[in-house]
C-alpha positions in Angstrom: 11.3 4.7 12.7 10.3 1.1 12.0 6.6 2.1 12.6 6.8 4.8 10.0 8.4 2.2 7.6 5.5 -0.2 8.2 2.9 2.5 7.6 4.6 3.4 4.3 4.7 -0.2 3.1 1.0 -0.7 4.1 -0.1 2.4 2.3 1.9 1.5 -0.8 0.4 -2.0 -0.7 -3.1 -0.7 -0.2 -2.7 1.6 -3.2 -1.4 -1.3 -5.2 -4.5 -3.4 -4.4 -6.8 -0.5 -5.3 -5.0 -0.2 -8.7 -5.3 -3.9 -9.3 -9.0 -3.9 -8.6 -9.5 -0.9 -11.0 -7.4 -2.5 -13.7 -9.4 -5.7 -13.5 
């Protein structure tokens, strides 16, 4: 469903931000 898609995108984005903070 669209809600599941949004949750997936948000989780992927959150992981990306965490990786960026660690990398910096």
